[in-house]
N, C-alpha and C positions, 0 to 999 in steps of 0.2 A: 872399584868399591863393591862390596857385597851388599845385598839388599839390606834395607834397615830392619831392626827389630820392631815389631808392631806390639805395643803395650797397651792394655786396658788399664786405666787407674780410676778406682771408686772407692768410696766409703759406704758400708752397707750394714744397717742395723740386723739383729737377730731375725727379724720377720722380713728380711731382704729389702725393707724400704730403703730408698736413696734420696727421696726428696718430697716435699709438700708444697703446693703453691709456688713452684719454680724456686724454691729456697731449700737449704739444709734444715732439717728438723731438730738438729742438735748443735751445740757449740763444743768444738774439739780442736783448740788451737794446735795441739800436737800433730794432728792429721793435716791441717793446712800447711805447716812447717815441712812436714813429710812430703806433700805434694809438690810444694815449691822447690825443695831440694832434688827431688827426682826430675822435675819437668824444666828447671831453668836450663836456657841454652837450646832447648828441642822444640820441635813443632808439637803444638797441641791441636787435636782435631775435636771438633764438637758440632752438635746440632745448633740451629739457630736460637731456640729456646734456651739452651744452656749458655750460649753467648749473652742473649738478653738479660739472663739471671746475673751474669757476672757484671753487666753494666759498663764494661770498659775491656780493653785490650789488657792482658796481663804483662807487666813488664819482663823483659829478659827471655821471652819466648815469642814464636811465630805462631799466630792464631790462623788456623784453618777452619772456616765455618762451612758446614755441609747443609745445603738447603735445597728444596725442590724448586724454589724460585729462581728462575733463569736471569732475572734482572736485578737482583739484590747486590747492593755496593756497601761495603763496609769499610770505612777508612782505617788503614792499618791492619787489614785482614785479607787473606786469600780466601776467596769464595769458590766452592766447588758444588758440583751437583750429585756426586756419588763418593763412596768411600775409596774407590778405585782411582778416580781422578784426584782426590784430596792426597792419597798416598803418593801419587806420581808427582804432586807438587812439591814433595819433601825428600825427593831422591838423594840429596846431599847429606841427610841426616842419619846418623847411626841408630837412633832410636826415635820412634814417633810415638806419642801418647794419645790415646782416646779418652776424653775427659767426660763424655756423657752426651745426651742423656740416655734414658732407658732404651729407647728404639735403637739408637746408635750402637749402645752396648750389645744388643741382641744381634744386630747385623754383623758386628765387629768380631763376634766370637768365632766365626768361621775363618777369618783372616789372622787373627792374633796369635802371637807367639808367646805371650806372657800376660798375667794379671797380677797388678799390684792392688790387692784388696784389703782395706781397712776393715776389719770385722769388729764392730761396735757391740759389746756384751749387754745390750738392752733392746727392748722393742720401742718403736715409735709409730705413731699415726703417720700415713703418708698417702700419696697418690702416684708415686713412681717407684718401681722395684727394679733391683737388679735381677737379670734374667738367671734362671737356673742353668748350670752348665754341667756337662757330663764328666763326672769324676774319673770315668774311665779314659779320658782324653787328656786330663790334666794331672800334674803332679806337684804336691806341695814341696817347694824346695827351701823355704825359709819361714820362720814364724818368730816374731818378737812381740812380747806381751808389755802392755804399759797400763798406767792409769792416769787420768787426767786430773789436773789440780781441782776440778769440779767433781771428781769421784767416778767419772765414766770409765769403765774399763775397756780396752780394746786390744786388738792383735793386729799388727802389720803383717800381712802374709804375702808371699809370692807364689804364684802357681805358674809353672812352666808347661807349655804343650808338650805331651810325650811325643817323642820320635817314632 
């Protein structure tokens, strides 16, 4: 089997905000459905604070938590101490998703093949931001626009790393 695609998946406001106080600063059910559709049946890699913010293992996915703590045990999760060891724990999957947070996104940009980014067309207060990425290295391959029932406009965008 060839190596799996490593994909970053995130939702970001116009001002690059992705979170505040370890939660999402917006309510966008369409994005949660999009996230579930893409990640179901796959491994999801996350930092410990992101895992804490979820409060549980997400059903239908294999959770891999990346932490500096060498003795952390999380029932129902694979625990890894680096992105590399987390990826190697997922070698039978054809696509692995990095789901946050900000520090992990920044580290993963070097490894990732694809970015699924929900671009929310509004600004929000926050304390976590999606990292800037070099548009010379990434190519937009798909964009679908929508508007939530609550009036929030968004785009589901796929960026693929240029070969």
